[in-house]
C-alpha positions as CSV (number, residue, x, y, z in Angstrom):
1,Q,96.4,69.7,95.2
2,V,95.4,73.5,95.7
3,R,95.2,74.5,99.4
4,L,94.4,77.8,100.8
5,V,94.4,78.5,104.5
6,E,93.0,81.6,105.9
7,S,94.2,83.0,109.1
8,G,94.3,86.2,111.2
9,G,90.6,86.7,112.3
10,G,89.4,87.8,115.6
11,L,87.4,90.0,117.7
12,V,88.1,93.6,117.3
13,Q,86.3,96.9,118.4
14,P,84.7,99.3,115.8
15,G,87.5,101.4,114.4
16,G,90.1,98.7,114.9
17,S,92.4,96.9,112.6
18,L,93.1,93.4,111.6
19,R,95.3,91.8,108.9
20,L,94.1,88.5,107.4
21,S,96.6,86.1,105.7
22,C,95.9,83.3,103.1
23,A,98.6,80.7,102.7
24,A,98.5,79.2,99.4
25,S,100.0,75.9,97.9
26,G,99.5,73.4,95.1
27,F,99.7,75.8,92.3
28,I,101.9,78.7,90.9
29,F,101.1,81.4,93.1
30,S,102.8,84.2,91.3
31,S,101.0,83.7,88.2
32,T,97.5,83.5,89.8
33,A,95.1,86.3,90.6
34,M,93.7,86.1,94.2
35,G,90.7,87.3,95.8
36,W,89.0,87.9,99.4
37,Y,85.5,87.4,100.0
38,R,83.2,87.2,102.8
39,Q,80.0,86.0,104.1
40,A,78.0,87.4,106.9
41,P,75.2,85.5,108.9
42,G,72.2,85.3,106.8
43,K,73.7,87.1,103.7
44,Q,75.2,86.0,100.6
45,R,78.8,85.6,100.2
46,E,80.5,89.0,98.6
47,M,83.7,89.8,97.0
48,V,85.8,92.0,99.1
49,A,88.9,92.5,97.2
50,C,90.9,91.1,94.3
51,I,94.5,91.2,93.2
52,S,95.9,90.3,89.8
53,S,99.3,88.5,89.5
54,G,100.6,91.7,88.3
55,G,99.5,93.5,91.4
56,S,96.4,95.3,90.0
57,T,93.7,95.6,92.6
58,Y,90.0,95.9,92.8
59,Y,87.7,96.6,95.9
60,G,84.1,96.2,96.7
61,D,82.4,99.7,97.4
62,S,81.9,98.8,101.0
63,V,85.4,98.4,101.9
64,K,87.0,100.8,99.3
65,G,89.5,103.2,101.3
66,R,89.3,101.1,104.4
67,F,90.7,97.7,103.2
68,T,94.0,96.9,101.3
69,I,94.9,93.6,99.6
70,S,98.5,92.8,98.8
71,R,100.5,89.7,98.0
72,D,103.9,88.2,98.9
73,N,104.8,85.8,96.2
74,A,108.0,84.8,97.9
75,K,105.7,83.4,100.7
76,N,102.9,82.4,98.6
77,T,100.5,84.5,100.8
78,V,97.8,87.0,100.0
79,Y,96.9,89.5,102.8
80,L,93.9,91.6,103.6
81,Q,94.7,94.7,105.8
82,M,91.4,95.9,107.3
83,N,91.4,99.3,109.1
84,S,88.5,101.2,110.3
85,L,86.5,98.2,110.9
86,K,82.7,98.4,111.3
87,P,80.2,96.0,113.0
88,E,78.9,95.4,109.3
89,D,82.3,93.9,108.5
90,T,81.6,91.0,110.6
91,A,81.7,87.9,108.6
92,V,83.7,84.9,107.8
93,Y,86.5,85.8,105.4
94,Y,87.8,83.6,102.6
95,C,90.3,83.6,99.9
96,N,90.1,82.1,96.5
97,R,92.1,82.0,93.3
98,G,90.7,84.0,90.5
99,Y,90.3,87.9,89.8
100,C,87.1,88.6,91.4
101,S,85.7,85.2,90.3
102,P,86.3,82.4,92.6
103,I,87.6,79.2,91.2
104,D,87.9,76.8,94.2
105,N,85.6,75.1,96.6
106,W,85.6,77.3,99.7
107,G,87.8,76.6,102.6
108,Q,86.9,77.1,106.3
109,G,87.7,80.8,106.3
110,T,88.6,83.1,109.2
111,Q,86.0,84.7,111.4
112,V,86.0,88.4,112.0
113,A,83.8,89.9,114.6
114,V,83.7,93.8,115.0
115,S,81.9,94.6,118.2
116,S,82.3,96.8,121.4
């Protein structure tokens, strides 16, 4: 059974940083592309960043240069390092399998709030 558990969200001031984690189980993580997505209140869910099984990455335009996706195959975990956070980054963040194309049902996500 595929399980994806997001964590690491919280309240941060503009310009601050957070690192999100997504712990995966139930599938061969090292062979699977992963992605981070987000959904702000009243908006559609959008792709944030993706990483292939080989480590290739892709970023949405709104986060390019500020966010970094990475993976640790030994820990079955994908990370999202978020720097220079802006109020418009406020959203619930989700991880999912697939390279910029989600495969699974959405989990509970982790809330990120950027506010002074």
